[in-house]
N, C-alpha and C positions, 0 to 999 in steps of 0.2 A: 191153342184155343182151348184145351182142356185143363184150365187152371184149377178147377174144382173137380172133385171125384164123385160128386152127387150124380146118380143116374140120370135124373131129370135134366140137370144141366148138360150132361154129356149128350143126352137126346136132343136137346135144344141146339147144342153146338153142331150135331150131326145134321140136323134138319137144315141149319143155316148154311153149312158147307154143301148140302145137296142142292139148295136153291142157287148157291153161287156156281156150282158146277153146271147147272142147267143153263144159267146165264152165260157162262163161258162157252158151253157148247153151241149156243146159239150165236155167239160172237164168232166161233170158228166157221160156222156154216156161212154167216154173212160174208166174211173175208173170202171164203172160197167162191161164193157167188160173184163177189166183185172181181176176183181173179178171172172167173169165166167171162165176165162182161168186158174185160180188157183185152181179151185174145182177138187179134185181128183188126183192132180199130185205132185210128189216130196215127200220128208220127211214130216211125219205129223207135227212135231213141226214147221219146216221151213214154210210149207204151212199155218199153223194156224197164225204164226206171220205176214206173208205177207198178209193174209186175214184181220187180225186186222189192220194192217197199211192202207190196201186199204180202209176198212170200215171207218177209221178215216178220210182219205182223201175224201171219199164220203160225210161224214157228213159236213166237212169243205166246200166242193164245193157247196153243196146244200144250206148251211147257206149263203154263198156268193152270190149265185144266188137269194135267197129269199130277201136279202138286196138290191140287184140291182133292183129287181122287185118293192120292196117298195119305192125306190127312184124314179122309173119311175112313179109310181102311184101318188106320191107327185108332181112331176114336170107336169105331165099331168093335174092334178086337177088344178095346178096353171095357166097353159096355157089356160085351158077351162073356168075357173071361172072369168077371167078378173082380177085377182089380179096383172097383169102386169103393172098397172098405166096407166093413160090417156096420159101422155107425151110420153110413149113408143110406143103407138099405132100411134101417128102422124108420127114417123119415117118411117112407112110402107107406100109404095105407094098405091094409091087408085086403086083397080082393078075393072074391069067391072064384071057384073053378069056372062056373058059368060066365062070370064077367070076363075072366081071362080068356076063355074060349072065344067069346063074342069079340073082344078086342083083337085077338089074334086073327080071326076071320077078317075083321076090318082092315088091319094092317096088311095082310096078305093080298086083299083086293086092291088097296092103295098101291102096294108095291108092284103088283101085277100090271096096273094101268101105267104106272110111271116107267116100268121097264118096256111096256110097249111103245110108249112115246120116244124113249131113248133109242129103241131099235129102229124106229121109223126115221128119227133124225140121222142116225148112222147110215141107214140105207140111202137116204137122200144125199148124204154126203159122199158115199161111195158111188152113187149114180153121177153126181156132179163131177167128181174126179175121173170117172170113166169117160164122161162127155168131153172134159177138157183134154184128156189123152187123145181121144179120137179126133177132136177138133185140130190139135197140134199136128197129128199125123197127116190129116188131110191138107192142113196149111203147108206143111213141108213138101208134100207131094205136088201141090199146085206151084209152089215156088220152083221146084225142080223142072216141072213141065214148061213153066214161063222161061226159065233159063235155057232149056233145050230149044225152045222156039226162038230165042234170041231177043226176048222183050226186055 
């Protein structure tokens, strides 16, 4: 995605990847919700097939998210390491220190807000996974109890 070494192009690519990553994270969460919804419902064979399909979707979605994050890391390091080339920097207008400080404050606030959203989504995902594990544990205990009673 980083075909040009222009810093503004790299920033645009980085923002596009960040938006893609957020969409992919939402997709992962939706798949986990669907997995959670499949537990204990319907025909056992049908449910197991649906769960297997959702698990495959989950692994694919997490893999795509991981690749997007790796691309973000590469672009970010290019942007911050100065690999952009000296001629590309000349295209940018010279900003005053006050403008740069203001922009830095804005970007930090934006980053902080986005980090908070990502943390909340990760916490929700963690809670859903814990709920799934607990549900499965209770389900297995109930099945053993039923078998012990002879049902």
